[in-house]
Every structure is written in structure tokens, then in C-alpha cells.
Backbone bond lengths (Angstrom), bond angles and torsions (degrees), N, CA, C in turn:
res aa  C-N    CA-C-N  psi(-1)  N-CA   C-N-CA  omega(-1)  CA-C   N-CA-C  phi
1 M - - - 1.480 - - 1.537 104.88 -
2 N 1.307 115.70 156.65 1.436 122.38 178.41 1.512 109.21 -87.02
3 D 1.284 121.86 93.46 1.472 121.17 179.58 1.497 111.00 -128.14
4 G 1.291 121.09 10.61 1.416 123.01 177.15 1.512 112.69 -77.39
5 P 1.342 119.20 170.12 1.462 120.85 -177.45 1.588 110.27 -63.98
6 L 1.331 118.41 -29.91 1.408 120.61 -178.77 1.554 109.79 -103.30
7 N 1.291 117.02 35.55 1.465 120.99 -178.04 1.504 110.53 -56.66
8 T 1.326 115.69 149.80 1.431 121.77 -178.19 1.550 109.40 -142.97
9 I 1.310 116.38 161.32 1.416 119.25 172.07 1.489 108.54 -63.26
10 R 1.283 116.97 145.46 1.546 120.79 173.20 1.520 106.95 -140.91
11 I 1.345 112.23 145.81 1.478 119.46 177.13 1.488 105.60 -106.37
12 Y 1.314 113.81 127.22 1.475 120.92 174.83 1.544 110.08 -104.95
13 V 1.296 120.69 120.58 1.416 123.96 -177.69 1.521 113.30 -107.06
14 D 1.300 117.46 116.39 1.455 121.48 171.17 1.539 104.87 -74.15
15 A 1.363 116.26 93.92 1.440 121.33 -162.34 1.510 117.48 -79.99
16 D 1.268 118.23 -26.50 1.461 120.98 -179.18 1.548 107.12 -60.53
17 A 1.305 116.49 118.79 1.471 122.91 176.61 1.529 113.31 66.92
18 C 1.295 118.10 22.17 1.481 120.93 175.89 1.492 109.12 -84.97
19 P 1.341 118.30 117.40 1.516 122.62 -179.03 1.513 116.02 -80.40
20 V 1.303 119.21 -4.74 1.457 120.43 -175.47 1.534 115.25 -118.94
21 K 1.293 117.30 25.61 1.443 119.41 -179.49 1.505 113.91 -61.49
22 D 1.314 119.87 -41.22 1.457 122.00 176.40 1.533 112.45 -58.64
23 E 1.299 113.10 -40.78 1.508 117.44 179.09 1.507 111.31 -65.77
24 I 1.372 115.41 -39.79 1.483 117.60 179.99 1.474 110.04 -64.33
25 Y 1.336 119.05 -41.86 1.504 121.02 178.82 1.546 110.55 -59.99
26 R 1.336 119.03 -43.95 1.412 120.82 -179.53 1.531 112.10 -62.97
27 V 1.327 117.80 -46.65 1.459 122.10 -177.96 1.533 109.40 -66.52
28 A 1.333 116.03 -41.23 1.508 119.17 -178.22 1.500 111.24 -65.79
29 I 1.324 116.09 -45.03 1.491 119.07 175.11 1.483 114.58 -59.98
30 R 1.310 119.54 -41.10 1.406 125.87 178.59 1.557 109.39 -60.08
31 H 1.305 116.60 -42.96 1.499 121.21 -177.94 1.516 112.20 -90.47
32 G 1.339 119.31 -7.50 1.507 120.07 -178.96 1.512 111.25 73.85
33 V 1.324 118.45 27.40 1.464 124.71 -178.77 1.490 110.38 -96.33
34 P 1.365 118.09 126.80 1.482 120.19 176.06 1.549 110.67 -68.13
35 V 1.358 113.67 152.17 1.483 121.98 -177.92 1.484 106.96 -130.64
36 S 1.353 115.22 131.90 1.508 121.75 171.19 1.571 104.13 -107.05
37 V 1.294 115.38 115.48 1.476 120.78 -179.75 1.564 104.36 -100.36
38 V 1.303 115.42 110.66 1.493 122.26 -168.85 1.509 109.54 -111.70
39 A 1.312 114.05 125.99 1.497 121.21 178.89 1.505 110.55 -137.83
40 G 1.256 115.05 165.69 1.503 117.52 174.97 1.436 113.10 -64.31
41 N 1.341 116.72 -37.73 1.510 120.84 -178.57 1.549 106.77 -134.92
42 F 1.299 113.28 -163.52 1.458 121.33 179.18 1.471 113.77 -54.62
43 I 1.336 119.34 134.67 1.437 124.39 170.74 1.510 108.50 -139.29
44 R 1.288 116.08 142.05 1.484 121.11 179.42 1.513 111.99 -76.74
45 V 1.347 118.14 131.42 1.470 119.26 175.22 1.545 106.61 -132.73
46 P 1.327 116.38 161.59 1.428 119.18 177.52 1.525 114.15 -62.77
47 Q 1.320 117.32 149.47 1.457 117.17 172.71 1.494 111.31 -79.04
48 D 1.342 117.11 98.62 1.450 122.32 179.98 1.531 104.48 -147.75
49 P 1.300 118.49 141.37 1.511 119.73 179.72 1.571 112.71 -66.21
50 L 1.298 116.11 -20.39 1.477 118.64 178.17 1.538 111.88 -79.73
51 I 1.307 118.02 -15.05 1.516 119.14 -171.90 1.515 108.67 -109.76
52 E 1.301 115.86 119.44 1.458 125.83 179.77 1.490 110.92 -107.20
53 R 1.272 117.90 128.06 1.456 122.14 173.96 1.516 110.78 -96.22
54 V 1.312 114.75 131.08 1.469 119.92 -177.48 1.495 108.89 -125.40
55 A 1.305 119.20 120.72 1.473 124.54 174.43 1.503 105.36 -101.06
56 A 1.361 117.10 100.30 1.449 122.96 -170.03 1.497 111.56 -79.98
57 G 1.327 120.62 -13.45 1.435 121.95 -179.83 1.506 110.07 113.04
58 A 1.334 114.53 167.00 1.503 119.25 -171.22 1.523 111.20 -90.68
59 G 1.303 120.40 4.90 1.441 121.09 -179.49 1.501 111.82 -60.29
60 M 1.335 118.82 157.85 1.451 122.65 -175.42 1.538 114.32 -48.39
61 D 1.329 116.45 -49.20 1.471 121.82 -176.35 1.502 110.52 -121.31
62 A 1.355 118.08 30.05 1.479 120.99 -172.12 1.553 109.86 -60.04
63 A 1.385 118.19 -48.01 1.443 120.74 -177.70 1.520 110.71 -65.72
64 D 1.306 117.38 -39.92 1.495 123.41 178.27 1.512 109.62 -61.28
65 D 1.323 115.79 -46.99 1.440 121.62 -178.84 1.563 112.27 -62.86
66 W 1.323 113.49 -40.88 1.462 118.57 179.72 1.525 110.66 -62.68
67 I 1.347 115.57 -46.76 1.448 118.45 178.22 1.544 114.47 -64.80
68 A 1.365 113.08 -43.20 1.541 116.61 -178.75 1.503 111.82 -65.29
69 E 1.298 119.39 -29.19 1.482 120.91 179.26 1.529 111.97 -73.04
70 R 1.331 117.57 -18.64 1.472 118.82 -174.78 1.518 114.36 -113.72
71 A 1.296 119.96 -24.23 1.451 121.27 -174.04 1.566 109.80 -72.39
72 G 1.326 111.25 141.04 1.465 118.46 -179.53 1.500 112.62 -147.72
73 P 1.299 120.40 -166.38 1.439 125.65 -169.05 1.538 114.10 -59.58
74 D 1.297 118.85 -31.87 1.508 121.60 -179.25 1.503 110.43 -94.47
75 D 1.308 118.78 17.46 1.485 119.72 -175.30 1.492 111.72 -114.19
76 I 1.339 114.02 166.76 1.460 121.90 176.45 1.567 105.25 -127.21
77 V 1.328 116.10 130.49 1.441 121.19 176.65 1.549 107.01 -113.14
78 V 1.346 113.49 128.60 1.485 118.24 178.34 1.543 107.31 -110.25
79 T 1.332 116.32 112.35 1.466 120.25 -176.43 1.522 110.91 -155.58
80 S 1.286 117.04 150.85 1.482 119.23 168.59 1.518 109.25 -106.43
81 D 1.342 117.96 4.58 1.464 123.32 179.45 1.497 107.70 -83.91
82 I 1.335 115.25 114.71 1.520 121.50 -174.95 1.556 112.06 -61.68
83 P 1.375 119.00 -47.51 1.448 116.31 178.97 1.505 114.08 -62.16
84 L 1.303 117.62 -34.76 1.524 119.55 178.03 1.497 107.97 -71.21
85 A 1.350 119.68 -37.56 1.435 123.00 177.14 1.528 109.51 -58.14
86 S 1.327 115.52 -43.27 1.461 120.42 -179.73 1.494 111.80 -63.70
87 R 1.325 116.10 -42.18 1.520 119.47 176.88 1.508 110.97 -64.28
88 G 1.322 118.39 -37.64 1.447 122.83 179.82 1.487 110.81 -66.58
89 V 1.318 117.05 -43.09 1.484 122.00 -179.58 1.524 108.20 -65.79
90 K 1.325 119.05 -40.95 1.440 119.76 179.60 1.518 113.03 -65.66
91 A 1.368 115.25 -26.12 1.467 119.49 179.60 1.478 111.23 -83.06
92 G 1.328 119.53 -4.75 1.454 124.27 179.40 1.531 114.67 91.35
93 A 1.342 117.47 6.98 1.441 120.42 -178.49 1.545 110.40 -79.86
94 E 1.310 117.35 156.56 1.464 123.27 169.55 1.535 105.05 -76.55
95 V 1.308 120.86 128.99 1.483 120.65 -177.24 1.543 106.56 -124.38
96 I 1.316 114.59 130.36 1.464 120.34 -176.03 1.560 107.11 -132.82
97 A 1.325 113.70 134.64 1.473 119.92 173.20 1.534 106.90 -81.01
98 P 1.299 117.59 159.00 1.520 122.24 176.70 1.503 114.89 -58.97
99 N 1.329 116.27 -16.45 1.486 118.93 177.01 1.543 114.34 -91.88
100 G 1.323 114.02 3.32 1.449 121.79 177.47 1.538 113.14 94.40
101 K 1.336 119.29 -5.64 1.434 121.78 178.90 1.531 109.05 -68.86
102 A 1.305 113.70 124.45 1.548 119.44 172.44 1.503 111.26 -83.59
103 F 1.309 117.40 134.89 1.398 123.31 173.24 1.579 108.05 -95.22
104 T 1.266 118.08 128.03 1.486 123.07 -173.82 1.553 107.26 -124.83
105 E 1.327 111.79 170.13 1.467 116.97 171.77 1.526 111.18 -61.56
106 E 1.346 118.24 -33.99 1.436 121.90 178.25 1.488 113.66 -70.86
107 S 1.361 120.35 -31.13 1.430 122.18 -171.82 1.543 114.59 -101.41
108 I 1.321 115.75 -20.11 1.475 117.51 -168.73 1.485 114.40 -70.84
109 G 1.346 118.81 -29.80 1.479 120.75 178.90 1.539 110.97 -65.46
110 M 1.277 116.37 -46.58 1.474 120.79 177.99 1.548 112.03 -65.37
111 T 1.271 113.13 -40.53 1.500 120.21 179.92 1.550 109.99 -59.88
112 L 1.350 115.54 -46.22 1.445 124.31 177.19 1.557 109.84 -61.65
113 A 1.269 117.15 -43.16 1.471 122.10 -174.89 1.548 108.13 -66.38
114 V 1.350 115.70 -42.42 1.490 119.45 -179.44 1.489 108.98 -65.83
115 R 1.330 116.63 -42.85 1.485 121.32 -179.34 1.550 111.12 -60.71
116 N 1.337 116.42 -44.14 1.449 121.26 177.63 1.481 111.64 -65.06
117 L 1.337 119.42 -41.07 1.491 121.92 177.76 1.477 108.18 -61.80
118 M 1.320 120.54 -49.18 1.473 123.15 178.32 1.488 112.72 -55.04
119 T 1.364 116.11 -45.32 1.493 121.87 177.69 1.480 110.83 -57.62
120 D 1.362 115.86 -45.56 1.506 121.07 178.45 1.549 111.56 -60.97
121 L 1.320 115.92 -44.79 1.438 121.21 179.08 1.479 112.34 -58.70
122 R 1.386 116.61 -48.30 1.456 122.10 -179.14 1.556 110.02 -63.44
123 S 1.322 116.61 -37.89 1.459 117.19 -177.11 1.559 110.71 -72.74
124 A 1.329 114.17 -17.70 1.472 119.52 178.29 1.526 110.88 -91.49
125 G 1.330 114.73 4.63 1.482 120.21 176.30 1.526 115.11 92.45
126 E 1.323 118.20 3.20 1.489 121.07 176.50 1.538 111.84 -72.53
127 V 1.243 116.46 137.71 1.458 120.58 177.45 1.518 106.07 -91.29
128 T 1.366 115.65 113.91 1.458 118.55 -174.87 1.481 114.10 -112.26
129 G 1.323 117.46 1.24 1.503 120.23 -178.62 1.523 105.08 75.78
130 G 1.336 117.05 -175.22 1.456 119.81 177.84 1.487 108.45 -129.36
131 P 1.261 113.43 -169.31 1.495 119.02 178.89 1.547 108.66 -63.72
132 R 1.292 116.26 154.22 1.470 118.54 177.80 1.516 110.17 -70.13
133 S 1.295 116.97 160.63 1.430 121.05 -176.76 1.547 112.54 -67.90
134 F 1.277 113.89 150.29 1.432 119.28 179.53 1.505 109.70 -72.86
135 A 1.314 119.77 126.69 1.465 121.16 -173.66 1.551 110.99 -119.13
136 P 1.313 118.43 161.40 1.453 121.73 177.04 1.517 112.35 -51.70
137 R 1.341 118.49 -37.69 1.444 116.32 -178.39 1.526 112.03 -70.82
138 D 1.339 118.33 -21.87 1.486 121.54 173.80 1.503 109.76 -65.71
139 R 1.367 117.20 -40.06 1.456 121.83 -178.78 1.528 108.71 -65.62
140 S 1.290 115.78 -42.15 1.487 120.93 177.24 1.509 112.49 -62.78
141 A 1.346 115.59 -42.79 1.467 122.02 -178.83 1.539 107.73 -64.70
142 F 1.367 116.82 -40.65 1.486 121.17 -179.77 1.444 109.90 -62.39
143 L 1.369 118.69 -49.74 1.440 122.31 -177.66 1.526 109.73 -55.82
144 S 1.325 119.16 -43.81 1.478 122.53 -179.00 1.509 109.83 -66.17
145 A 1.378 119.07 -43.17 1.424 123.64 -177.67 1.553 110.46 -65.55
146 L 1.304 116.53 -42.34 1.482 120.03 179.81 1.586 111.14 -65.26
147 D 1.327 115.73 -46.55 1.447 118.24 175.21 1.500 113.31 -61.48
148 Q 1.293 121.02 -38.22 1.450 125.13 179.18 1.569 107.91 -68.10
149 A 1.285 118.82 -40.72 1.481 122.53 178.41 1.552 112.05 -60.71
150 I 1.319 112.41 -45.96 1.511 116.53 179.29 1.514 110.12 -63.71
151 R 1.318 117.92 -42.25 1.500 119.57 -179.56 1.519 110.19 -66.98
152 R 1.350 116.91 -37.63 1.448 120.18 -176.50 1.583 109.09 -66.81
153 I 1.289 116.81 -40.14 1.483 119.82 176.86 1.531 111.11 -67.87
154 Q 1.341 116.00 -41.99 1.463 117.41 178.29 1.503 110.88 -61.09
155 R 1.356 117.87 -44.75 1.444 119.87 177.55 1.521 114.18 -57.92
156 R 1.331 112.19 -46.30 1.488 118.69 -179.99 1.574 112.14 -61.18
157 R 1.319 113.12 -38.26 1.506 116.84 178.45 1.533 113.57 -70.00
158 T 1.345 114.21 -37.29 1.502 114.40 178.96 1.503 111.77 -73.65
159 A 1.365 118.41 -25.40 1.447 118.96 178.33 1.518 114.74 -79.74
160 Q 1.354 116.73 -12.43 1.479 121.24 177.16 1.537 109.25 -75.02
161 P 1.340 116.54 137.11 1.437 118.01 175.30 1.554 113.00 -66.55
162 A 1.243 117.93 148.07 1.489 121.33 -178.33 1.545 106.49 -70.99
163 P 1.421 114.49 145.20 1.477 114.55 -178.15 1.499 109.18 -68.56
164 S 1.320 114.76 150.99 1.467 121.43 -176.44 1.572 105.43 -77.52
165 Q 1.305 114.31 146.15 1.481 124.06 179.11 1.576 106.98 -96.36
166 S 1.322 120.94 82.70 1.456 121.18 178.37 1.475 114.12 -109.63
């Protein structure tokens, strides 16, 4: 979590199968926001001091656990993984799916319930289809949501009184 005196906004990317990594890099560099790109194994990232590559290990939820242990109120988590989104929301982070959908305290309970129901139906042999295809409008919605999340956190931080020096 970012709790040091020089804390900053950080974007955590659940990078395995994330279709908007390039967009994240562009927005992060424009705002000067560091990015942790977290995957189970090696993943290629641009050579930029703001972009950190993290190989969390091959365990079932290694990348999710790594992100969940670090994300906090001044952070943004980008994931389509519903359980990780829930953990991020509980930690106070802004959580955004690659299609631009924001996960909030108000929405995450129902989202988790629907996910669990669909998992149960599939395990019972029901054909439920999958998520809809990623479309250009999803990319646009994501860019807007990420930019808004960064600005929201920046506004919140500038509105907070400075800690007293006692």
C-alpha cells in the first residue's frame, strides 16, 4: 500500500489477458503515474522508469494476491477478475475493468453473486456463453474511466489537509 510520506497514485494491472495495457501505459506516462504490470510469469513492458514489471509466480492466484496485498485508497486496479476486483474495492482502491466498467462498493456484491451463479451453472453442465467480445467502444470507455479515476484521486488528495508536523 502507498502509506509513506511521498505516497503516490499507482496503477496495478492484472496483466494476463489484459487487452488495454498500451492504453494504460500512455495514460500513466501522460499523468506521471507509476504502473505495476503484474503477471504470473514474464511479460514484456516498455522501457520506462514509471513502468514496473512484476512476475508474481506461477501459483493459481499469485498475481491477484500480489496486487491485493499492495493496493490501497490512492491506487487504481485494472482487472477483469471479479474476486480480485472485490478485494481491490474492499481495500479502497479504484477498480476498473478493461471495458471501462468501474467496480464499486455498491456494485461488487451483485457482480460477485452473478459470477458465482454462472460458475455454478457451468459446472452443472449448462452452456452459458461467455463474455461479449472486446470492442473499440470498450477501449474508449476504458480510457475515459482511467483518466477520470486518476483525476478523482488527485482531487481527493489535494483536498486533504497536510499532516501536521509535531
